[in-house]
ZAMARGU-4260 file (C-alpha; in steps of 0.2 Angstrom, whole numbers, plus 5000, padded with zeros to 4 digits):
<rodrens>
0) 5140/4987/5066 | 5128/4999/5074 | 5127/5005/5092 | 5111/5001/5101 | 5110/5015/5115
5) 5096/5024/5123 | 5100/5040/5115 | 5095/5041/5096 | 5109/5039/5084 | 5105/5047/5068
10) 5114/5056/5053 | 5098/5065/5049 | 5098/5082/5058 | 5099/5091/5074 | 5093/5087/5092
15) 5075/5092/5090 | 5072/5083/5074 | 5058/5070/5073 | 5052/5073/5091 | 5035/5069/5085
20) 5041/5054/5076 | 5047/5047/5093 | 5031/5050/5101 | 5023/5039/5088 | 5035/5025/5087
25) 5029/5013/5101 | 5012/5011/5093 | 5019/5008/5075 | 5033/4997/5081 | 5022/4986/5092
30) 5012/4982/5077 | 5027/4980/5066 | 5036/4969/5078 | 5022/4957/5080 | 5022/4954/5061
35) 5011/4941/5054 | 5003/4938/5071 | 4997/4955/5072 | 4989/4954/5054 | 4980/4939/5060
40) 4973/4947/5076 | 4969/4963/5066 | 4958/4953/5054 | 4948/4946/5069 | 4944/4962/5078
45) 4932/4976/5074 | 4930/4994/5081 | 4913/4996/5088 | 4905/5013/5092 | 4888/5014/5102
50) 4878/5028/5110 | 4859/5030/5113 | 4847/5036/5100 | 4830/5043/5103 | 4822/5041/5086
55) 4811/5027/5081 | 4820/5011/5075 | 4823/5010/5056 | 4811/4996/5050 | 4927/5028/4981
60) 4925/5031/5000 | 4907/5036/5000 | 4893/5034/5012 | 4878/5025/5005 | 4861/5025/5014
65) 4848/5012/5013 | 4832/5009/5023 | 4828/4994/5033 | 4824/4979/5023 | 4829/4987/5007
70) 4844/4983/4996 | 4843/4999/4986 | 4855/5013/4992 | 4858/5031/4987 | 4874/5041/4991
75) 4873/5053/5006 | 4879/5070/5000 | 4897/5072/5004 | 4899/5090/5011 | 4918/5089/5013
80) 4933/5078/5015 | 4949/5085/5024 | 4965/5075/5025 | 4979/5082/5036 | 4997/5074/5037
85) 5010/5077/5050 | 5027/5070/5044 | 5042/5069/5055 | 5057/5061/5047 | 5051/5043/5042
90) 5035/5043/5051 | 5018/5051/5046 | 5002/5053/5056 | 4986/5056/5046 | 4969/5063/5051
95) 4955/5060/5039 | 4938/5069/5042 | 4923/5066/5030 | 4907/5075/5033 | 4890/5068/5025
100) 4872/5073/5027 | 4856/5063/5026 | 4844/5075/5016 | 4829/5063/5018 | 4815/5063/5030
105) 4818/5045/5035 | 4830/5035/5046 | 4844/5025/5037 | 4859/5014/5039 | 4875/5020/5031
110) 4888/5008/5023 | 4905/5016/5020 | 4919/5007/5010 | 4936/5017/5010 | 4954/5014/5006
115) 4969/5017/5017 | 4988/5013/5015 | 4992/4995/5017 | 5004/4999/5031 | 4992/5011/5040
120) 4990/5007/5059 | 4973/5014/5063 | 4973/5020/5081 | 4957/5031/5082 | 4940/5032/5075
125) 4927/5044/5081 | 4909/5047/5074 | 4899/5063/5076 | 4880/5062/5072 | 4871/5078/5076
130) 4877/5083/5093 | 4883/5066/5099 | 4901/5061/5099 | 4906/5042/5101 | 4923/5034/5101
135) 4929/5017/5096 | 4930/5002/5107 | 4940/4987/5101 | 4931/4970/5102 | 4933/4953/5093
140) 4924/4953/5076 | 4910/4942/5080 | 4906/4950/5097 | 4907/4967/5089 | 4895/4963/5075
145) 4883/4955/5087 | 4883/4971/5098 | 4881/4981/5082 | 4866/4971/5076 | 4858/4972/5093
150) 4860/4991/5094 | 4853/4993/5077 | 4838/4983/5080 | 4835/4993/5097 | 4836/5010/5088
155) 4852/5015/5095 | 4867/5024/5087 | 4881/5012/5082 | 4895/5010/5070 | 4905/4995/5065
160) 4923/4997/5057 | 4929/4981/5049 | 4946/4978/5041 | 4942/4968/5025 | 4960/4969/5018
165) 4975/4979/5025 | 4970/4993/5013 | 4951/4991/5013 | 4940/4996/5027 | 4921/4995/5029
170) 4911/5006/5041 | 4892/5003/5044 | 4883/5017/5053 | 4865/5012/5061 | 4851/5024/5063
175) 4855/5040/5054 | 4841/5052/5058 | 4832/5063/5046 | 4842/5078/5039 | 4857/5074/5051
180) 4875/5077/5048 | 4887/5063/5050 | 4906/5066/5053 | 4918/5052/5052 | 4935/5055/5060
185) 4949/5043/5058 | 4967/5043/5062 | 4982/5032/5058 | 5001/5031/5058 | 5013/5024/5045
190) 5031/5022/5041 | 5036/5030/5025 | 5045/5023/5010 | 5062/5028/5006 | 5070/5022/4990
195) 5082/5029/4977 | 5086/5044/4988 | 5068/5049/4990 | 5055/5048/5003 | 5037/5046/4998
200) 5020/5047/5005 | 5005/5039/4996 | 4986/5041/5001 | 4974/5030/4991 | 4957/5039/4987
205) 4949/5025/4976 | 4943/5007/4980 | 4944/4999/4963 | 4933/4985/4958 | 4941/4968/4963
210) 4939/4953/4951 | 4933/4937/4958 | 4931/4921/4949 | 4913/4913/4949 | 4909/4896/4955
215) 4919/4887/4968 | 4934/4899/4966 | 4923/4914/4971 | 4931/4923/4986 | 4919/4922/5001
220) 4920/4940/5006 | 4919/4947/4988 | 4904/4958/4993 | 4913/4966/5007 | 4928/4971/4997
225) 4918/4978/4982 | 4912/4996/4984 | 4893/4997/4981 | 4889/5004/4963 | 4875/5016/4961
230) 4862/5014/4947 | 4866/5024/4932 | 4857/5041/4933 | 4856/5042/4952 | 4874/5048/4955
235) 4870/5066/4952 | 4884/5079/4950 | 4895/5072/4965 | 4914/5074/4963 | 4919/5067/4980
240) 4930/5083/4983 | 4945/5081/4995 | 4957/5094/5002 | 4974/5088/5007 | 4987/5097/5018
245) 5004/5090/5023 | 5015/5098/5037 | 5032/5091/5032 | 5047/5091/5044 | 5061/5081/5035
250) 5074/5084/5048 | 5087/5088/5034 | 5088/5102/5021 | 5077/5098/5006 | 5082/5098/4988
255) 5064/5096/4981 | 5046/5092/4985 | 5035/5086/4971 | 5019/5076/4967 | 5017/5065/4952
260) 4998/5064/4954 | 4992/5082/4958 | 4997/5100/4956 | 5003/5106/4973 | 5007/5123/4982
265) 5022/5122/4993 | 5028/5135/5006 | 5045/5133/5014 | 5046/5140/5032 | 5064/5133/5034
270) 5076/5123/5024 | 5070/5107/5031 | 5051/5110/5033 | 5037/5112/5020 | 5019/5116/5020
275) 5010/5107/5006 | 4992/5109/4999 | 4983/5105/4983 | 4985/5119/4972 | 4967/5119/4966
280) 4960/5117/4984 | 4947/5103/4985 | 4949/5091/4970 | 4939/5076/4965 | 4945/5060/4973
285) 4947/5050/4957 | 4966/5045/4959 | 4978/5041/4973 | 4988/5056/4980 | 5007/5054/4979
290) 5020/5065/4987 | 5039/5063/4987 | 5054/5073/4993 | 5072/5072/4991 | 5086/5078/5004
295) 5099/5090/4998 | 5115/5082/4991 | 5126/5076/5005 | 5111/5076/5018 | 5103/5060/5013
300) 5101/5048/5028 | 5114/5034/5029 | 5109/5028/5046 | 5094/5033/5058 | 5090/5025/5075
305) 5075/5030/5084 | 5069/5023/5101 | 5055/5025/5113 | 5051/5018/5130 | 5034/5013/5134
310) 5027/5002/5149 | 5045/4996/5153 | 5049/4990/5136 | 5060/4998/5123 | 5055/5000/5104
315) 5067/5004/5091 | 5067/5008/5072 | 5083/5007/5062 | 5085/5013/5044 | 5102/5009/5037
320) 5107/5013/5019 | 5121/5001/5013 | 5136/5007/5004 | 5133/5009/4985 | 5137/4993/4976
325) 5152/4992/4965 | 5147/4989/4947 | 5155/4973/4941 | 5152/4962/4927 | 5134/4961/4921
330) 5127/4944/4927 | 5117/4934/4914 | 5099/4934/4918 | 5083/4924/4914 | 5069/4937/4914
335) 5050/4932/4913 | 5038/4947/4910 | 5020/4945/4915 | 5008/4957/4908 | 4990/4960/4914
340) 4978/4962/4899 | 4962/4960/4909 | 4947/4972/4906 | 4952/4983/4921 | 4968/4988/4912
345) 4959/4995/4897 | 4963/5013/4893 | 4979/5022/4899 | 4984/5007/4910 | 4987/4995/4896
350) 4996/5009/4886 | 5008/5012/4901 | 5011/4993/4904 | 5015/4990/4886 | 5026/5005/4885
355) 5035/4999/4901 | 5037/4981/4894 | 5044/4987/4877 | 5057/4997/4887 | 5061/4982/4897
360) 5063/4971/4881 | 5075/4984/4874 | 5087/4983/4890 | 5090/4964/4888 | 5108/4960/4885
365) 5116/4947/4873 | 5118/4934/4887 | 5100/4935/4894 | 5086/4924/4891 | 5068/4929/4892
370) 5049/4925/4889 | 5033/4935/4890 | 5017/4929/4898 | 5000/4938/4896 | 4984/4934/4905
375) 4966/4939/4907 | 4953/4925/4908 | 4967/4914/4902 | 4986/4914/4902 | 4997/4911/4887
380) 5016/4913/4884 | 5025/4919/4869 | 5038/4905/4869 | 5036/4887/4875 | 5052/4891/4886
385) 5063/4906/4889 | 5074/4910/4873 | 5090/4919/4870 | 5088/4938/4869 | 5093/4939/4851
390) 5088/4954/4840 | 5075/4943/4831 | 5068/4936/4847 | 5066/4953/4855 | 5058/4961/4839
395) 5046/4946/4838 | 5041/4949/4857 | 5039/4968/4854 | 5027/4964/4839 | 5017/4952/4850
400) 5016/4964/4865 | 5010/4978/4853 | 4995/4968/4847 | 4989/4963/4864 | 4972/4971/4870
405) 4964/4973/4887 | 4949/4962/4889 | 4941/4948/4900 | 4944/4943/4918 | 4959/4944/4930
410) 4964/4926/4932 | 4982/4928/4939 | 4985/4911/4946 | 4988/4902/4929 | 5001/4916/4925
415) 5010/4914/4941 | 5011/4895/4939 | 5018/4898/4921 | 5031/4910/4928 | 5036/4902/4944
420) 5042/4884/4943 | 5051/4882/4959 | 5068/4881/4951 | 5084/4889/4958 | 5091/4895/4942
425) 5087/4897/4923 | 5075/4885/4914 | 5090/4879/4904 | 5098/4872/4920 | 5110/4886/4922
430) 5114/4896/4938 | 5109/4912/4930 | 5099/4925/4940 | 5080/4922/4937 | 5069/4938/4938
435) 5050/4939/4936 | 5043/4956/4932 | 5024/4957/4935 | 5015/4972/4927 | 4997/4974/4934
440) 4984/4985/4943 | 4982/4971/4955 | 4963/4972/4955 | 4959/4955/4962 | 4950/4949/4978
445) 4959/4932/4980 | 4976/4939/4987 | 4979/4925/4999 | 4977/4911/4986 | 4990/4921/4976
450) 5002/4924/4990 | 5001/4905/4994 | 5006/4901/4976 | 5021/4913/4977 | 5027/4905/4993
455) 5026/4888/4986 | 5033/4891/4968 | 5046/4905/4970 | 5061/4894/4971 | 5077/4904/4967
460) 5067/4917/4957 | 5064/4935/4962 | 5047/4943/4959 | 5046/4962/4955 | 5029/4970/4954
465) 5025/4985/4944 | 5009/4994/4949 | 5000/5002/4934 | 4986/5015/4934 | 4979/5028/4945
470) 4974/5017/4960 | 4982/5000/4960 | 4980/4987/4974 | 4995/4992/4984 | 4992/4978/4997
475) 4994/4964/4984 | 5008/4973/4975 | 5018/4976/4990 | 5016/4959/4999 | 5019/4949/4983
480) 5035/4958/4980 | 5040/4955/4998 | 5036/4936/4997 | 5045/4936/4980 | 5060/4944/4988
485) 5059/4958/4975 | 5053/4976/4975 | 5037/4986/4971 | 5037/5000/4958 | 5022/5011/4956
490) 5018/5020/4939 | 5004/5032/4940 | 5005/5041/4923 | 5012/5037/4906 | 5025/5051/4908
495) 5033/5042/4923 | 5036/5025/4913 | 5053/5029/4907 | 5059/5036/4924 | 5052/5022/4935
500) 5057/5008/4923 | 5075/5015/4922 | 5076/5015/4941 | 5069/4997/4941 | 5082/4991/4928
505) 5096/4998/4939 | 5091/4986/4953 | 5089/4972/4941 | 5106/4975/4933 | 5116/4978/4950
510) 5123/4965/4962 | 5111/4962/4976 | 5115/4959/4994 | 5108/4942/5000 | 5109/4932/5016
515) 5109/4946/5028 | 5107/4942/5046 | 5104/4953/5062 | 5114/4949/5077 | 5108/4958/5093
520) 5120/4963/5107 | 5124/4948/5119 | 5112/4947/5133 | 5098/4958/5124 | 5081/4950/5122
525) 5074/4956/5105 | 5059/4953/5095 | 5061/4961/5077 | 5052/4963/5061 | 5055/4957/5048
530) 5060/4940/5055 | 5069/4936/5039 | 5080/4951/5031 | 5075/4953/5013 | 5087/4955/4999
535) 5093/4973/4997 | 5094/4981/4980 | 5103/4997/4974 | 5095/5013/4982 | 5085/5003/4995
540) 5088/5004/5014 | 5086/4991/5027 | 5071/4995/5038 | 5070/4986/5055 | 5058/4988/5069
545) 5061/4979/5086 | 5055/4977/5104 | 5070/4975/5116 | 5071/4973/5135 | 5086/4985/5136
550) 5097/4996/5125 | 5115/4993/5126 | 5129/4986/5115 | 5131/4985/5096 | 5120/4978/5083
555) 5128/4968/5069 | 5121/4966/5051
</rodrens>
């Protein structure tokens, strides 16, 4: 039971903690509460920027310039990229500023594809070209594009921001004048991830190539989710340098702050606050930035309730960590491993994935059954059906996995069909727990088709995604795990494989809390997200956002 009152109830810190977080809640919670409806609406709107221009009409996040009527593009020199985060408790606000220049004596249109976190709520876009500053205006996608095309043909300054996927955005900037400087400023907010006693913030810096099948299965918007590739020999010595600064106010005393992706410099103004920057200053934007922090023992949040009133409505965010599960008898499982062996996994990614899978095979118990599926352009499984995890079968699987190589396309659908059969239990007719572990970089463009397959064929299985590599498709990995009622684990380096997989094993081998329901106080009208409470695994909190007409009474879960 949890009290729903106007003042905040929290076990996280003193009175002034997270003041900034409260100021940000209404915007984030409005989007979160609307859930799927919001996602549909966001896909249909575009940000339009427009201002008059006085020049003649033009006949990894990077800005490519191209002349009117030409398909050839060259990269605008990137002068600087600065990213600033302000973290207050479980909420982060980010400000991204990228400065480009047009060194040419001609007018150009710029095309800018860049990644953002899949749960980012973009609330501001500003464009500065020379001395002019223009702010974003939200319009329906078709209307915004028509206005942009009209402005471009009339020689006016205009920019168009499209959400191609929740984690991929495209900006087009029309009529960039000779030797002008272009500054793109973007701000967003997000709720941070809390898992296994750690908060984490991840900032994507790479838009990886997305695989799309040819012919009738080709994704319609593949060009819009594929970053333009410059011709060999034209890229020069660009390194896409980025500087990152994080102002962290955790609200509780901190035990540690670390980054698994970059070397960082950390200053500690107080026991609950940290100032973090990249140790090397600006660094190449060639891998995602990840930062995590752990509250001091005894100070980890058990419950946090934040509220904000806006326009006569109350918005709330609840984070509740269930009591630690008692370890009982180990339940027999049927575990299906899916390994991505497509060409995008070549190099360190396939080594990480194979090492992770070998560790997983070694954790199988005598009462478990298992199978292994690998896919690239085609999918194949080791056994015709799941087999007992005998020492001989496990050794055979380890040898088979060790011989696999990364090559070919990324046809995920056949592998999902082999792994998910719609059954409620094991393939032998038993009621054993059925778990599917999917190791991939997620570099596909047909996410919606795959999500549909998971919905249709999940049955009683649980799907756990393991993101491999320096820049996996976190939108696909996160949503696939949500639909599969499992969890998402990210492994960025080989050195993390053992730690991350051990944490995942703890979830798989621990009793799960299922069938959770939220009962709002009598007489309170509430719209909450997620509408269906997911299964809870060890070390994971319940995070619930809601819009309410009043704050009174007790919430029961």
